[in-house]
N, CA, C and O atoms as a GROMACS GRO file, in nm:
protein
  516
    1MET      N    1   0.085  -0.134   0.012
    1MET     CA    2  -0.003  -0.010  -0.003
    1MET      C    3   0.084   0.124   0.007
    1MET      O    4   0.054   0.219  -0.065
    2GLN      N    5   0.184   0.129   0.088
    2GLN     CA    6   0.295   0.260   0.081
    2GLN      C    7   0.358   0.262  -0.023
    2GLN      O    8   0.400   0.367  -0.071
    3VAL      N    9   0.378   0.135  -0.084
    3VAL     CA   10   0.456   0.127  -0.191
    3VAL      C   11   0.409   0.234  -0.302
    3VAL      O   12   0.481   0.325  -0.343
    4SER      N   13   0.280   0.212  -0.343
    4SER     CA   14   0.187   0.262  -0.427
    4SER      C   15   0.181   0.408  -0.392
    4SER      O   16   0.213   0.489  -0.479
    5GLN      N   17   0.155   0.437  -0.307
    5GLN     CA   18   0.134   0.576  -0.268
    5GLN      C   19   0.266   0.655  -0.298
    5GLN      O   20   0.274   0.754  -0.370
    6SER      N   21   0.352   0.604  -0.242
    6SER     CA   22   0.481   0.661  -0.307
    6SER      C   23   0.520   0.671  -0.414
    6SER      O   24   0.602   0.759  -0.440
    7GLN      N   25   0.470   0.579  -0.517
    7GLN     CA   26   0.506   0.578  -0.665
    7GLN      C   27   0.414   0.693  -0.732
    7GLN      O   28   0.443   0.763  -0.829
    8SER      N   29   0.306   0.693  -0.660
    8SER     CA   30   0.206   0.792  -0.712
    8SER      C   31   0.268   0.926  -0.668
    8SER      O   32   0.269   1.013  -0.754
    9LEU      N   33   0.326   0.960  -0.537
    9LEU     CA   34   0.375   1.084  -0.536
    9LEU      C   35   0.497   1.113  -0.599
    9LEU      O   36   0.525   1.233  -0.592
   10VAL      N   37   0.582   1.040  -0.660
   10VAL     CA   38   0.680   1.032  -0.733
   10VAL      C   39   0.654   1.080  -0.860
   10VAL      O   40   0.718   1.171  -0.915
   11GLN      N   41   0.544   1.008  -0.914
   11GLN     CA   42   0.471   1.034  -1.052
   11GLN      C   43   0.435   1.174  -1.042
   11GLN      O   44   0.482   1.254  -1.123
   12THR      N   45   0.343   1.217  -0.938
   12THR     CA   46   0.304   1.358  -0.944
   12THR      C   47   0.367   1.468  -0.960
   12THR      O   48   0.336   1.569  -1.022
   13GLN      N   49   0.505   1.429  -0.869
   13GLN     CA   50   0.616   1.545  -0.858
   13GLN      C   51   0.700   1.521  -0.976
   13GLN      O   52   0.768   1.622  -0.994
   14PHE      N   53   0.723   1.431  -1.066
   14PHE     CA   54   0.804   1.412  -1.178
   14PHE      C   55   0.705   1.501  -1.284
   14PHE      O   56   0.754   1.588  -1.356
   15PHE      N   57   0.564   1.470  -1.285
   15PHE     CA   58   0.506   1.565  -1.396
   15PHE      C   59   0.475   1.691  -1.377
   15PHE      O   60   0.442   1.767  -1.468
   16SER      N   61   0.485   1.728  -1.230
   16SER     CA   62   0.447   1.883  -1.192
   16SER      C   63   0.609   1.954  -1.223
   16SER      O   64   0.634   2.074  -1.227
   17VAL      N   65   0.702   1.846  -1.243
   17VAL     CA   66   0.835   1.937  -1.260
   17VAL      C   67   0.840   1.958  -1.426
   17VAL      O   68   0.878   2.065  -1.474
   18ILE      N   69   0.797   1.844  -1.506
   18ILE     CA   70   0.778   1.861  -1.638
   18ILE      C   71   0.690   1.966  -1.673
   18ILE      O   72   0.729   2.051  -1.754
   19LYS      N   73   0.561   1.973  -1.616
   19LYS     CA   74   0.483   2.095  -1.679
   19LYS      C   75   0.542   2.231  -1.637
   19LYS      O   76   0.521   2.335  -1.699
   20SER      N   77   0.620   2.222  -1.525
   20SER     CA   78   0.660   2.366  -1.481
   20SER      C   79   0.772   2.395  -1.627
   20SER      O   80   0.760   2.488  -1.707
   21PHE      N   81   0.858   2.308  -1.627
   21PHE     CA   82   0.976   2.317  -1.730
   21PHE      C   83   0.897   2.376  -1.855
   21PHE      O   84   0.916   2.486  -1.907
   22LEU      N   85   0.796   2.272  -1.893
   22LEU     CA   86   0.749   2.300  -2.036
   22LEU      C   87   0.667   2.455  -2.034
   22LEU      O   88   0.654   2.525  -2.134
   23ILE      N   89   0.613   2.490  -1.890
   23ILE     CA   90   0.546   2.641  -1.930
   23ILE      C   91   0.654   2.740  -1.938
   23ILE      O   92   0.646   2.835  -2.016
   24TRP      N   93   0.761   2.720  -1.858
   24TRP     CA   94   0.864   2.804  -1.859
   24TRP      C   95   0.924   2.829  -2.008
   24TRP      O   96   0.940   2.944  -2.049
   25CYS      N   97   0.956   2.718  -2.084
   25CYS     CA   98   0.996   2.725  -2.203
   25CYS      C   99   0.895   2.795  -2.318
   25CYS      O  100   0.932   2.869  -2.410
   26PHE      N  101   0.766   2.754  -2.292
   26PHE     CA  102   0.674   2.856  -2.376
   26PHE      C  103   0.686   2.997  -2.318
   26PHE      O  104   0.724   3.082  -2.399
   27THR      N  105   0.662   3.036  -2.195
   27THR     CA  106   0.661   3.176  -2.179
   27THR      C  107   0.795   3.221  -2.201
   27THR      O  108   0.795   3.327  -2.263
   28LEU      N  109   0.917   3.176  -2.170
   28LEU     CA  110   1.029   3.250  -2.215
   28LEU      C  111   1.062   3.270  -2.360
   28LEU      O  112   1.142   3.349  -2.408
   29THR      N  113   0.976   3.173  -2.427
   29THR     CA  114   0.966   3.182  -2.610
   29THR      C  115   0.897   3.310  -2.639
   29THR      O  116   0.942   3.401  -2.709
   30VAL      N  117   0.770   3.306  -2.571
   30VAL     CA  118   0.689   3.400  -2.602
   30VAL      C  119   0.753   3.562  -2.563
   30VAL      O  120   0.747   3.660  -2.637
   31CYS      N  121   0.799   3.558  -2.458
   31CYS     CA  122   0.862   3.676  -2.382
   31CYS      C  123   0.980   3.732  -2.514
   31CYS      O  124   0.984   3.847  -2.558
   32PHE      N  125   1.048   3.642  -2.548
   32PHE     CA  126   1.154   3.662  -2.611
   32PHE      C  127   1.095   3.730  -2.756
   32PHE      O  128   1.125   3.840  -2.801
   33LEU      N  129   1.003   3.632  -2.812
   33LEU     CA  130   0.966   3.716  -2.948
   33LEU      C  131   0.861   3.837  -2.938
   33LEU      O  132   0.827   3.908  -3.032
   34VAL      N  133   0.832   3.845  -2.852
   34VAL     CA  134   0.752   3.964  -2.846
   34VAL      C  135   0.787   4.085  -2.778
   34VAL      O  136   0.774   4.195  -2.833
   35VAL      N  137   0.842   4.069  -2.628
   35VAL     CA  138   0.886   4.179  -2.565
   35VAL      C  139   1.049   4.206  -2.652
   35VAL      O  140   1.111   4.312  -2.657
   36GLY      N  141   1.075   4.116  -2.693
   36GLY     CA  142   1.278   4.121  -2.721
   36GLY      C  143   1.257   4.109  -2.857
   36GLY      O  144   1.336   4.032  -2.911
   37PHE      N  145   1.152   4.177  -2.952
   37PHE     CA  146   1.165   4.208  -3.103
   37PHE      C  147   1.251   4.272  -3.136
   37PHE      O  148   1.316   4.225  -3.230
   38PRO      N  149   1.296   4.406  -3.080
   38PRO     CA  150   1.385   4.491  -3.127
   38PRO      C  151   1.543   4.409  -3.105
   38PRO      O  152   1.633   4.444  -3.180
   39VAL      N  153   1.569   4.309  -3.009
   39VAL     CA  154   1.693   4.246  -3.016
   39VAL      C  155   1.690   4.105  -3.096
   39VAL      O  156   1.786   4.029  -3.100
   40VAL      N  157   1.557   4.082  -3.163
   40VAL     CA  158   1.563   3.982  -3.291
   40VAL      C  159   1.601   4.055  -3.387
   40VAL      O  160   1.672   4.000  -3.471
   41ALA      N  161   1.574   4.173  -3.403
   41ALA     CA  162   1.568   4.239  -3.531
   41ALA      C  163   1.724   4.264  -3.542
   41ALA      O  164   1.781   4.230  -3.645
   42VAL      N  165   1.806   4.334  -3.419
   42VAL     CA  166   1.936   4.341  -3.444
   42VAL      C  167   2.002   4.218  -3.465
   42VAL      O  168   2.087   4.204  -3.553
   43ILE      N  169   1.961   4.111  -3.372
   43ILE     CA  170   2.041   3.972  -3.412
   43ILE      C  171   2.031   3.927  -3.559
   43ILE      O  172   2.126   3.873  -3.614
   44THR      N  173   1.904   3.953  -3.627
   44THR     CA  174   1.900   3.906  -3.779
   44THR      C  175   1.986   4.017  -3.841
   44THR      O  176   2.047   3.971  -3.937
   45ALA      N  177   2.008   4.130  -3.823
   45ALA     CA  178   2.089   4.235  -3.883
   45ALA      C  179   2.249   4.180  -3.897
   45ALA      O  180   2.320   4.170  -3.997
   46MET      N  181   2.271   4.154  -3.776
   46MET     CA  182   2.419   4.116  -3.738
   46MET      C  183   2.440   3.970  -3.810
   46MET      O  184   2.545   3.943  -3.869
   47THR      N  185   2.351   3.898  -3.802
   47THR     CA  186   2.374   3.766  -3.871
   47THR      C  187   2.394   3.742  -4.020
   47THR      O  188   2.475   3.671  -4.080
   48SER      N  189   2.268   3.843  -4.073
   48SER     CA  190   2.296   3.862  -4.219
   48SER      C  191   2.426   3.920  -4.244
   48SER      O  192   2.487   3.873  -4.340
   49ILE      N  193   2.479   4.010  -4.179
   49ILE     CA  194   2.605   4.060  -4.234
   49ILE      C  195   2.711   3.980  -4.206
   49ILE      O  196   2.806   3.986  -4.285
   50PHE      N  197   2.718   3.898  -4.104
   50PHE     CA  198   2.799   3.787  -4.080
   50PHE      C  199   2.790   3.678  -4.178
   50PHE      O  200   2.896   3.631  -4.220
   51ALA      N  201   2.663   3.627  -4.226
   51ALA     CA  202   2.662   3.504  -4.364
   51ALA      C  203   2.732   3.604  -4.477
   51ALA      O  204   2.820   3.550  -4.543
   52ILE      N  205   2.708   3.719  -4.501
   52ILE     CA  206   2.742   3.761  -4.626
   52ILE      C  207   2.902   3.748  -4.624
   52ILE      O  208   2.960   3.692  -4.717
   53ALA      N  209   2.983   3.810  -4.497
   53ALA     CA  210   3.125   3.819  -4.501
   53ALA      C  211   3.168   3.663  -4.490
   53ALA      O  212   3.280   3.636  -4.531
   54LEU      N  213   3.096   3.567  -4.444
   54LEU     CA  214   3.142   3.430  -4.408
   54LEU      C  215   3.136   3.355  -4.560
   54LEU      O  216   3.227   3.275  -4.584
   55GLN      N  217   3.040   3.375  -4.653
   55GLN     CA  218   3.014   3.332  -4.748
   55GLN      C  219   3.111   3.337  -4.855
   55GLN      O  220   3.084   3.273  -4.956
   56SER      N  221   3.246   3.419  -4.849
   56SER     CA  222   3.327   3.417  -4.931
   56SER      C  223   3.444   3.337  -4.862
   56SER      O  224   3.538   3.311  -4.937
   57VAL      N  225   3.452   3.303  -4.763
   57VAL     CA  226   3.519   3.220  -4.691
   57VAL      C  227   3.505   3.060  -4.698
   57VAL      O  228   3.598   2.983  -4.724
   58LEU      N  229   3.388   3.028  -4.673
   58LEU     CA  230   3.339   2.907  -4.668
   58LEU      C  231   3.294   2.859  -4.807
   58LEU      O  232   3.247   2.936  -4.890
   59SER      N  233   3.311   2.720  -4.828
   59SER     CA  234   3.256   2.687  -4.952
   59SER      C  235   3.104   2.609  -4.942
   59SER      O  236   3.035   2.571  -5.036
   60MET      N  237   3.078   2.598  -4.809
   60MET     CA  238   2.939   2.551  -4.783
   60MET      C  239   2.835   2.657  -4.762
   60MET      O  240   2.877   2.773  -4.767
   61SER      N  241   2.743   2.644  -4.746
   61SER     CA  242   2.628   2.772  -4.740
   61SER      C  243   2.657   2.844  -4.591
   61SER      O  244   2.638   2.786  -4.484
   62ALA      N  245   2.694   2.949  -4.600
   62ALA     CA  246   2.711   3.031  -4.495
   62ALA      C  247   2.580   3.064  -4.409
   62ALA      O  248   2.575   3.067  -4.286
   63VAL      N  249   2.475   3.089  -4.498
   63VAL     CA  250   2.350   3.137  -4.455
   63VAL      C  251   2.319   3.032  -4.345
   63VAL      O  252   2.296   3.059  -4.228
   64LEU      N  253   2.320   2.889  -4.409
   64LEU     CA  254   2.264   2.800  -4.310
   64LEU      C  255   2.334   2.784  -4.210
   64LEU      O  256   2.275   2.760  -4.105
   65LEU      N  257   2.472   2.791  -4.211
   65LEU     CA  258   2.579   2.794  -4.094
   65LEU      C  259   2.536   2.892  -3.998
   65LEU      O  260   2.526   2.856  -3.880
   66VAL      N  261   2.512   3.003  -4.028
   66VAL     CA  262   2.476   3.115  -3.949
   66VAL      C  263   2.338   3.104  -3.856
   66VAL      O  264   2.315   3.107  -3.735
   67ALA      N  265   2.271   3.092  -3.956
   67ALA     CA  266   2.119   3.069  -3.906
   67ALA      C  267   2.081   2.957  -3.817
   67ALA      O  268   2.013   2.963  -3.714
   68SER      N  269   2.138   2.850  -3.876
   68SER     CA  270   2.143   2.727  -3.763
   68SER      C  271   2.193   2.757  -3.613
   68SER      O  272   2.129   2.748  -3.508
   69SER      N  273   2.321   2.794  -3.633
   69SER     CA  274   2.368   2.842  -3.516
   69SER      C  275   2.315   2.958  -3.426
   69SER      O  276   2.323   2.960  -3.303
   70VAL      N  277   2.266   3.047  -3.497
   70VAL     CA  278   2.178   3.141  -3.380
   70VAL      C  279   2.067   3.073  -3.340
   70VAL      O  280   2.062   3.062  -3.218
   71VAL      N  281   1.952   3.011  -3.412
   71VAL     CA  282   1.856   2.937  -3.362
   71VAL      C  283   1.895   2.859  -3.274
   71VAL      O  284   1.834   2.871  -3.168
   72GLY      N  285   1.995   2.764  -3.275
   72GLY     CA  286   2.048   2.676  -3.144
   72GLY      C  287   2.088   2.735  -3.037
   72GLY      O  288   2.068   2.697  -2.921
   73LEU      N  289   2.168   2.864  -3.084
   73LEU     CA  290   2.175   2.912  -2.938
   73LEU      C  291   2.082   3.011  -2.873
   73LEU      O  292   2.113   3.071  -2.770
   74ASN      N  293   1.966   3.026  -2.937
   74ASN     CA  294   1.839   3.094  -2.870
   74ASN      C  295   1.764   2.967  -2.794
   74ASN      O  296   1.735   2.958  -2.675
   75LEU      N  297   1.745   2.883  -2.889
   75LEU     CA  298   1.650   2.754  -2.822
   75LEU      C  299   1.759   2.718  -2.710
   75LEU      O  300   1.717   2.747  -2.598
   76SER      N  301   1.888   2.663  -2.711
   76SER     CA  302   1.970   2.635  -2.594
   76SER      C  303   1.958   2.720  -2.478
   76SER      O  304   1.956   2.668  -2.367
   77ALA      N  305   1.949   2.870  -2.493
   77ALA     CA  306   1.936   2.947  -2.390
   77ALA      C  307   1.805   2.934  -2.308
   77ALA      O  308   1.805   2.916  -2.186
   78ILE      N  309   1.702   2.942  -2.378
   78ILE     CA  310   1.544   2.929  -2.329
   78ILE      C  311   1.537   2.793  -2.275
   78ILE      O  312   1.460   2.784  -2.180
   79VAL      N  313   1.601   2.679  -2.311
   79VAL     CA  314   1.574   2.550  -2.235
   79VAL      C  315   1.690   2.554  -2.132
   79VAL      O  316   1.660   2.505  -2.024
   80LEU      N  317   1.800   2.597  -2.142
   80LEU     CA  318   1.882   2.643  -1.999
   80LEU      C  319   1.821   2.696  -1.910
   80LEU      O  320   1.789   2.618  -1.819
   81ILE      N  321   1.783   2.825  -1.894
   81ILE     CA  322   1.717   2.917  -1.819
   81ILE      C  323   1.575   2.832  -1.787
   81ILE      O  324   1.534   2.842  -1.671
   82SER      N  325   1.527   2.780  -1.846
   82SER     CA  326   1.388   2.698  -1.787
   82SER      C  327   1.437   2.595  -1.740
   82SER      O  328   1.349   2.550  -1.666
   83ALA      N  329   1.529   2.526  -1.736
   83ALA     CA  330   1.553   2.408  -1.650
   83ALA      C  331   1.605   2.468  -1.516
   83ALA      O  332   1.582   2.424  -1.403
   84GLY      N  333   1.680   2.577  -1.550
   84GLY     CA  334   1.734   2.654  -1.409
   84GLY      C  335   1.636   2.709  -1.332
   84GLY      O  336   1.631   2.671  -1.216
   85LEU      N  337   1.552   2.794  -1.372
   85LEU     CA  338   1.435   2.811  -1.285
   85LEU      C  339   1.345   2.670  -1.208
   85LEU      O  340   1.330   2.643  -1.089
   86THR      N  341   1.294   2.599  -1.337
   86THR     CA  342   1.262   2.472  -1.236
   86THR      C  343   1.338   2.413  -1.139
   86THR      O  344   1.289   2.380  -1.031
   87LEU      N  345   1.468   2.393  -1.172
   87LEU     CA  346   1.544   2.332  -1.063
   87LEU      C  347   1.547   2.399  -0.928
   87LEU      O  348   1.549   2.336  -0.823
   88LYS      N  349   1.547   2.557  -0.940
   88LYS     CA  350   1.562   2.624  -0.838
   88LYS      C  351   1.416   2.598  -0.734
   88LYS      O  352   1.431   2.588  -0.612
   89GLY      N  353   1.293   2.590  -0.792
   89GLY     CA  354   1.185   2.555  -0.768
   89GLY      C  355   1.087   2.664  -0.783
   89GLY      O  356   0.988   2.663  -0.710
   90ILE      N  357   1.105   2.761  -0.871
   90ILE     CA  358   1.033   2.864  -0.898
   90ILE      C  359   0.945   2.842  -1.015
   90ILE      O  360   0.991   2.826  -1.128
   91HIS      N  361   0.785   2.840  -0.982
   91HIS     CA  362   0.688   2.782  -1.076
   91HIS      C  363   0.651   2.904  -1.113
   91HIS      O  364   0.661   3.005  -1.042
   92PRO      N  365   0.593   2.899  -1.257
   92PRO     CA  366   0.547   2.990  -1.315
   92PRO      C  367   0.409   3.057  -1.270
   92PRO      O  368   0.374   3.174  -1.290
   93GLN      N  369   0.329   2.944  -1.197
   93GLN     CA  370   0.191   3.006  -1.138
   93GLN      C  371   0.269   3.083  -1.011
   93GLN      O  372   0.181   3.140  -0.947
   94GLU      N  373   0.379   3.103  -0.961
   94GLU     CA  374   0.401   3.195  -0.828
   94GLU      C  375   0.426   3.306  -0.874
   94GLU      O  376   0.418   3.402  -0.798
   95VAL      N  377   0.462   3.324  -1.010
   95VAL     CA  378   0.560   3.467  -1.049
   95VAL      C  379   0.381   3.574  -1.069
   95VAL      O  380   0.273   3.529  -1.109
   96ARG      N  381   0.409   3.702  -1.029
   96ARG     CA  382   0.291   3.788  -1.002
   96ARG      C  383   0.300   3.859  -1.140
   96ARG      O  384   0.195   3.916  -1.170
   97TRP      N  385   0.412   3.869  -1.242
   97TRP     CA  386   0.358   3.943  -1.347
   97TRP      C  387   0.338   3.830  -1.486
   97TRP      O  388   0.366   3.872  -1.599
   98LEU      N  389   0.287   3.684  -1.465
   98LEU     CA  390   0.260   3.624  -1.549
   98LEU      C  391   0.080   3.599  -1.515
   98LEU      O  392   0.029   3.487  -1.522
   99ARG      N  393   0.011   3.707  -1.483
   99ARG     CA  394  -0.130   3.692  -1.465
   99ARG      C  395  -0.196   3.592  -1.545
   99ARG      O  396  -0.287   3.527  -1.494
  100TRP      N  397  -0.153   3.569  -1.684
  100TRP     CA  398  -0.244   3.516  -1.749
  100TRP      C  399  -0.238   3.352  -1.722
  100TRP      O  400  -0.325   3.274  -1.762
  101LEU      N  401  -0.143   3.319  -1.661
  101LEU     CA  402  -0.106   3.163  -1.610
  101LEU      C  403  -0.229   3.130  -1.497
  101LEU      O  404  -0.291   3.024  -1.491
  102HIS      N  405  -0.250   3.249  -1.406
  102HIS     CA  406  -0.316   3.218  -1.292
  102HIS      C  407  -0.473   3.158  -1.331
  102HIS      O  408  -0.531   3.090  -1.246
  103GLY      N  409  -0.522   3.180  -1.430
  103GLY     CA  410  -0.657   3.172  -1.481
  103GLY      C  411  -0.749   3.250  -1.424
  103GLY      O  412  -0.862   3.211  -1.455
  104LYS      N  413  -0.749   3.355  -1.344
  104LYS     CA  414  -0.826   3.430  -1.342
  104LYS      C  415  -0.826   3.568  -1.422
  104LYS      O  416  -0.731   3.637  -1.457
  105GLN      N  417  -0.929   3.581  -1.435
  105GLN     CA  418  -0.938   3.715  -1.540
  105GLN      C  419  -1.012   3.830  -1.498
  105GLN      O  420  -1.125   3.799  -1.461
  106ASN      N  421  -0.989   3.941  -1.493
  106ASN     CA  422  -1.039   4.065  -1.433
  106ASN      C  423  -1.155   4.121  -1.549
  106ASN      O  424  -1.138   4.203  -1.640
  107LEU      N  425  -1.296   4.033  -1.504
  107LEU     CA  426  -1.380   4.076  -1.605
  107LEU      C  427  -1.454   4.220  -1.571
  107LEU      O  428  -1.546   4.261  -1.642
  108LYS      N  429  -1.409   4.291  -1.461
  108LYS     CA  430  -1.461   4.420  -1.438
  108LYS      C  431  -1.418   4.558  -1.540
  108LYS      O  432  -1.473   4.667  -1.546
  109GLN      N  433  -1.297   4.506  -1.619
  109GLN     CA  434  -1.264   4.626  -1.713
  109GLN      C  435  -1.360   4.639  -1.845
  109GLN      O  436  -1.405   4.550  -1.917
  110THR      N  437  -1.373   4.759  -1.850
  110THR     CA  438  -1.456   4.789  -1.980
  110THR      C  439  -1.345   4.837  -2.081
  110THR      O  440  -1.246   4.900  -2.043
  111ALA      N  441  -1.369   4.802  -2.214
  111ALA     CA  442  -1.292   4.867  -2.311
  111ALA      C  443  -1.323   5.000  -2.354
  111ALA      O  444  -1.437   5.026  -2.393
  112LYS      N  445  -1.241   5.079  -2.352
  112LYS     CA  446  -1.265   5.231  -2.400
  112LYS      C  447  -1.172   5.269  -2.545
  112LYS      O  448  -1.050   5.268  -2.559
  113PHE      N  449  -1.256   5.295  -2.620
  113PHE     CA  450  -1.182   5.365  -2.769
  113PHE      C  451  -1.174   5.506  -2.755
  113PHE      O  452  -1.223   5.575  -2.665
  114ALA      N  453  -1.110   5.542  -2.849
  114ALA     CA  454  -1.072   5.648  -2.859
  114ALA      C  455  -1.175   5.729  -2.928
  114ALA      O  456  -1.167   5.851  -2.917
  115SER      N  457  -1.285   5.667  -3.008
  115SER     CA  458  -1.410   5.728  -3.065
  115SER      C  459  -1.520   5.721  -2.959
  115SER      O  460  -1.634   5.746  -2.998
  116CYS      N  461  -1.500   5.690  -2.832
  116CYS     CA  462  -1.607   5.689  -2.762
  116CYS      C  463  -1.691   5.809  -2.738
  116CYS      O  464  -1.811   5.800  -2.712
  117PRO      N  465  -1.618   5.938  -2.748
  117PRO     CA  466  -1.705   6.070  -2.718
  117PRO      C  467  -1.777   6.089  -2.811
  117PRO      O  468  -1.872   6.164  -2.790
  118ILE      N  469  -1.761   6.032  -2.948
  118ILE     CA  470  -1.833   6.060  -3.055
  118ILE      C  471  -1.946   5.939  -3.077
  118ILE      O  472  -2.053   5.956  -3.136
  119THR      N  473  -1.915   5.852  -3.035
  119THR     CA  474  -1.994   5.718  -3.079
  119THR      C  475  -2.079   5.668  -2.964
  119THR      O  476  -2.180   5.602  -2.986
  120CYS      N  477  -2.038   5.699  -2.837
  120CYS     CA  478  -2.107   5.631  -2.730
  120CYS      C  479  -2.256   5.707  -2.716
  120CYS      O  480  -2.354   5.646  -2.674
  121ASP      N  481  -2.261   5.821  -2.749
  121ASP     CA  482  -2.395   5.872  -2.733
  121ASP      C  483  -2.496   5.826  -2.852
  121ASP      O  484  -2.617   5.823  -2.828
  122LEU      N  485  -2.443   5.788  -2.986
  122LEU     CA  486  -2.515   5.718  -3.068
  122LEU      C  487  -2.545   5.588  -3.019
  122LEU      O  488  -2.661   5.552  -3.041
  123ILE      N  489  -2.476   5.511  -2.960
  123ILE     CA  490  -2.511   5.372  -2.901
  123ILE      C  491  -2.616   5.418  -2.814
  123ILE      O  492  -2.731   5.385  -2.845
  124GLU      N  493  -2.596   5.492  -2.705
  124GLU     CA  494  -2.690   5.495  -2.599
  124GLU      C  495  -2.816   5.530  -2.674
  124GLU      O  496  -2.912   5.461  -2.643
  125GLN      N  497  -2.840   5.639  -2.784
  125GLN     CA  498  -2.958   5.665  -2.847
  125GLN      C  499  -3.018   5.557  -2.922
  125GLN      O  500  -3.140   5.553  -2.934
  126SER      N  501  -2.939   5.464  -2.974
  126SER     CA  502  -2.995   5.359  -3.069
  126SER      C  503  -3.055   5.252  -2.931
  126SER      O  504  -3.157   5.188  -2.956
  127LYS      N  505  -3.007   5.241  -2.825
  127LYS     CA  506  -3.086   5.143  -2.732
  127LYS      C  507  -3.215   5.191  -2.706
  127LYS      O  508  -3.304   5.106  -2.702
  128SER      N  509  -3.255   5.349  -2.682
  128SER     CA  510  -3.332   5.387  -2.622
  128SER      C  511  -3.452   5.368  -2.722
  128SER      O  512  -3.568   5.358  -2.681
  129ILE      N  513  -3.420   5.363  -2.846
  129ILE     CA  514  -3.532   5.368  -2.969
  129ILE      C  515  -3.581   5.219  -2.976
  129ILE      O  516  -3.666   5.185  -3.058
   0.00000   0.00000   0.00000
């Protein structure tokens, strides 16, 4: 009886660690692509210049070499950072600025548009008719 409970506990902890690692990988990838877009633009410009300079030296495709190395470095950095955060015991649900992971949405917010002073009166008038 105790053996099955301990195995169940180990499996639960294992799946919790894997879930945390995968959520960190996804979150860091999204943050890198969305928030780090200027960095991505600079990296793209630098790698294209490097690929053009390297093309005259190498007989193989320098673009393939440079692109695969940059993508590989980015992916390995995301995986290593995710593994480090998971091993430290920092779960994504505990991070305050990741509100979308908590599943609780603030439904009290109303949308405000720039054209509201013009169109809000029209909407209220059409509802009263």
